Every structure is written in structure tokens, then in C-alpha cells.
N, C-alpha and C positions, 0 to 999 in steps of 0.2 A: 809599430803600425800594424794594421790588420793584415794577417798573413794567411793565404790560402794554400801554402805549400808547407805542410808540417814536416819537421825534421825527423830523421830516423837514424839511430845509431845504437850500439850495444847498450849504452847507458842513458839513452835519451828518455826524457820524462815529459809527459803532457799533464796539465792540470785541467780537470773538467768540473765546471760549476753548473748545476741546474738552477735556473733563476726564475722565481715567480714572485712578483711584487716585493722584491727585496731591496728597495731603494734605501731603506733606513740604515742598513749595515754593509751593503756591498762595497762601498768605497774602502772601508777598513779591511774587508776580506781580500780585495785585490791588492791592497798595499802590502799585506802580509806575504803575497806571492812575490811582489817586487823586492822584498827584503831578503829573499832566499840567497844563501851563500853559494848554492848551485842553482842556476836559473833553469826553469823548464824551457823546452824548445818551443812550446806553445801553450797558451791558456785558451780553452774552448768554453765559451759562455753560451749555454742553451737557454733561450728565452721561451718559457712555457706559456706564451700568450699573456704576458703581464699587462696590467692596466696603469702602471706607474712608470716613472722614468729611470728605473733601475738599470736598464741596458745602456742608456747613454752615460750614466754615472760610471758603470763598470768599464765601458770603452774608454772614457776620458781618463780613468785611473790607470788603465793599461798603457795608454799613450804617455801619460806623465812619467811612468816608471820604466818606459822603454821595453815593455813586454810585447813579444809577438803574440797576437791573439786572433781568434776567429769567433764571430757571432753566428749562431744558428738560431733561426726563428721558426718556431713551430706554428703551424696554421691555426691550431686550436689547442685549448688547455687540455692536458692529459688527465688531470685529477690526481696525480701522484708523482713521485720523483723518478720512478723507474724508466719511463719512456724518454724523458729528456736526458737522463744519464746514458741510456743506450745510444741515443742519437749522438751525444757528445763523444763517447768512446769510439764510435764508428767513424768519426771525423778525424781521428788521430792516426798517425802512422809510426809513432814512437814505440819503443819496446815496452816501456812502463807507463802506467796511468795512475795518477793520484787524484782521488775525488776530494772535493771541498764543498761543504755546505755553505750556502750563501751568507750565513751569519756567523760562521766560525773563523778562526784565525790560525794560520800555520805558524809554528815556531820557525825562527830564521834558518835553522839547520835541518828542517824537516826532510827535504829531499836528500841532502848530503848524508844525514844519519841513516836514512832508509837504504840508500845505495851501498853505504859502507857495510851495514849488517848483511845485506843480501849477497855481497861479494864473498862472504865467508861460506854461504850455503848456496852454491851455484845451481843446485837442483830446484830450489824453492821458487815459487811463482806468486806468493802472496805474503805481504808483510803488514803487521799491525803493531801498535806500540802504545806507550803511556800517553796520558792526556791530563788536562787540568780544566775543570769547569769554572766559569766565572760569570758574574752578573755585573750590573752597573755599579754595584758596591765594591767590586774587586773580586779576587780569587775566593772560591768557596772552599773552606777548609775540609780536608778529608774526602776530596772528590777525585783523587787519582785512582789508578787501577789497583794498586796495592791496598789502599785504605778501604776501598769498596769491596774488594774480594777477600782480603786477609791473606793474600799470597804475596809475600815480600819480594819475590824475584821479578814481579811485574813492574816494579818501579825502582828508582834510585840510580839510574845511569848504568854505564858499563856496556859491554858488548851484547850482541843479540843471542837469542837462544832459539833452537828449533823445537817447536811443539808438534808432535805427531798427532794424527787424527784422534786417537783415544784420549790423549791428554787435553786436546782442545775441547772435545765433547764433555769431558769431566768438568773442566773449568766453566764451560758455558752453562751446563745444567746446574751446577752448584751455585754459581755466582752471577752469570749473565752479564759480566762486565768486561769481556775480552775486547769487543769491537767498539762499543759505546755509541758510535756514530759512523755514518758513511764517510766522514772526514778521515776515518782511520783506515780506509781502504786504499792500499797501494799494491797494485797487481800487474802482472805481465798480461799484455793484450792477448796472447795466445790462450791464457787461462780463461779470460772473458769469453773468448770464442768457444772454447771447449765445453764450458758449463752452460752456454746459451744466454749469457748476459743476465740482466736483472729481470726478475719475473714481474711483468706489468700487471698481473692480477693480484699481487700481494699487498698492494696499497702502501701504507706507511711502514710496513714490516719488510719491504723489498730488500733493504740492506741486510737484515738478518738472514733472509732467505738466500741471498747471494753468498754471504759469509759462510753459512753452514755448508753450502755445496762446495765452496772452494776449500774449506778446511779438511775435506776428505783426504787431500794429499798433503796435509800439514801446513803450518803457518810459521813464519819467522816472527818472533816477538822482539821488538826493540824496547828496552826498559827506559829509554830517554823520553822526555815529554816531546811529542811530535806536533800536537795541536792543542788549541784552547777551545773548549766547547762553550758557546755562549748560551746562558740560560735567561730567558725573558718570557713575558706573558704570551707572546705570539708564536712561541715554538709550535710548529704545525701539529705535532702529535699530542701536545699537552691538553688541548681543549676539544679534540675530536673524539667524543665518547664512542661513537659507532665504530671507529677504526680501532680504538683501544679494546673494545669488547671482543674483537676478532683476532687481536694480535697473538694471544696465546695459542689459538687454534692454528693460525698460520705458521707459527714457530714449530708446532708439532708436525705440520705437513712438511716443513723444510727438513726436519730431522728424519722423517721417513724417506724423503727424496735423497738425502745425502748419505744415509747409513742403512737404508733398506729395512727400517723398522723403528718404532719409538721405544727408547729405553724405559724401563719400569720407572714410574713416578715422574715422568717428564713434565706433565701438565702442572702438577702441584708445585714442583720445584721452580718452574719458570714464573708461575703466578706469584709465588712468595717473593721472588726477586723483584718483580714489578711492584709489588706492594711495598717493599723496602725502599725502592727508588722514589716512589711518589711520597712516601712518608718523609724521606730525606729532603724532598723539594717543598714540603709543607702542604702538599695536596692530599689532605686526609680523606677526602671523599673517594678519590680513585684508589688510594692506598687500601681503604676498607673494602672496596669492591674486589680488588685482587686478593687480599688476605682471605676474604670470605670464600672466593673460588678455590684458593689453595687449600683451605681447611676442608672444603667439601670433597676435594680430590684426595684427601687423606695425608696431606703433607703437614708434619708437625710444626714446621716453621710458619705455617699459616696462622696457627694459634698464637705463636710468639709475636708475629707482626700485629695481630689484632690487639694483643695485650699492650703494645707500645703506642697505640693510637689514643689520644686524649679521651677520657671516659665521657665527657660531655658530648663530644662529637659522635663517639661510638654508639651512645644510647639513641641518638637520632637516627643513625644508620640502621641499627637493628630493628627499630620500630617500623622503618620504611620497608624493610625486607621481610 
């Protein structure tokens, strides 16, 4: 039933979902919370002025699965995920908060595995872990952290590992696959307060901005699969060209905010990673855009990414630019 008194204990966890016109997938998303081996004390659903019936579907699914939940309704649409996430986190009183995108799925042991890893590193306040992307056709091969980054320790199960700020930054700059999605954010509420929450001016890159500020004190990495990332044509960031155009610059600003300066070659490295990701998704138009930007920034991998784009498409792109 709907609960306005959120629990608080040393291992208490709340799940926060920012919801905007998510009726298509929200039932499956909430059901994945109901299937947890360790239940959250509350699920907070923040409606960002939706025009569909996603909220009623989500509430019904919470009732069906016996989940304590709270619905927060924003008076107007915020234009991005950061404001509803901030509203949701501020409604919690649990020690830990797990974010979940409205179209993603938690693995059944997501909360249990996270708490187990964090218990080994009592000083840590942020955890991320492995993931698996999927579409309506099933799991997408080679879409977990190790396959995308080439770093074997990021996948395969086993206990957690603590990554200090330097190691986090190195992996992020070289591969950009540490966090993958805000569904990979599992953090202590005190950390959220200390870093000032999610930056509401960062648009669709607010999750990267938050992650980079948090990883300044290190991150616990869980090599178990914690969530499944749904890939579909309506993923918010896939078709928003204006937002994608600014993502690399926003990531650079986040690096400056987190570490007091931008490491050499940051722009080219991040752009090359974005080019690789869109090529992997079959979006050659955006892959070419990022590869071109990476090449102009002097990143050798930009040329390698351009070389992997089908020649027939690349010819059209070059003529347009």
C-alpha cells in the first residue's frame, strides 16, 4: 500500500524511479522490484507531469507485489531526469538509495548483492556493477561491462572490488562504460547531500555528472549483473540530437568539477567512446558525428571508429560535413 513513512535503518534501501510517459514498460520495471530477494523499504515514483497512465500502472503493480511505495507528482515537466530524481531521493529516509530507469529491470539479487559488497568496504558510499543490455529480441551479445571495456574484472561474478578515484577516472576516460545508466547508481543518502544531488542543468548527462562527482572518493564495483538495460527506439537520449551534441562538453565540465581540471585528451576519448557505442547500436549517423569530433580533437581512436562505419554511409556523412 502507499506509504508516507519511509523506513530507516543501517541497511535500509529505497528505490527511486523518475517516470515520464513510461506506461509501456513500467509494469515490468516495478515487477523487477517486487522480485527482489531483499525488499526495499519503499519505492518512490516521481511523476514528471506524464500524459499517459504510467503512474496508475506503477501504483497497481506496487500493490500487486506488496511493495510499500510513495507517488510524488511534479506540477510541471522538468525537461530532464535530474529534478524528479532529486525530488525522489529527498523523499527517502533510508540509508541507501537505488535508482531505476522507468524501462530497465533489476536483477532479483540487485539489492542483496549491493549490500553484501558494500559490507566489505564500510567506508564506501557509492556502488556500481555489471549489467546486461537487451531488446525485444533478447539479450544483446557483448553488452556487459567487460565486453565493452575489455577489462575482465568488471564482469564474471565474485566479490566486490574498490576502485579509487584515479582508477575510476582512468576506466571512465578510456572506456566510458563504468556506470552505463542511472540504474547503476546505488549510493548513500549522505553522499547525495554532500555532492549536491543531480545537476538539473546537465540535461540527459546528469547521471554522468553525478557519477563523476561521487567517484572522487572511490566506488565499489560489483562484478555481478545488477540490472538489465532495455534498448528500444524511444530511449530518451538516442533521438535527442541537441542533447547528444552537448553531452561531451557536459562530461568535460563534470570532470573539471570532480577533479579540478580536465585530463589531457578527455574530449577526444569520450567522443570516441560515444562513437563506439552508437556504432554498436547500429546508429551510424550519430557514430559518425562522434567519431568525427574525436578525430578533430586529435584522438587516434576517432579514426579507427570512422574506419568501422560502412563506407556507403560514411560517404554520405562526409559530403554533408
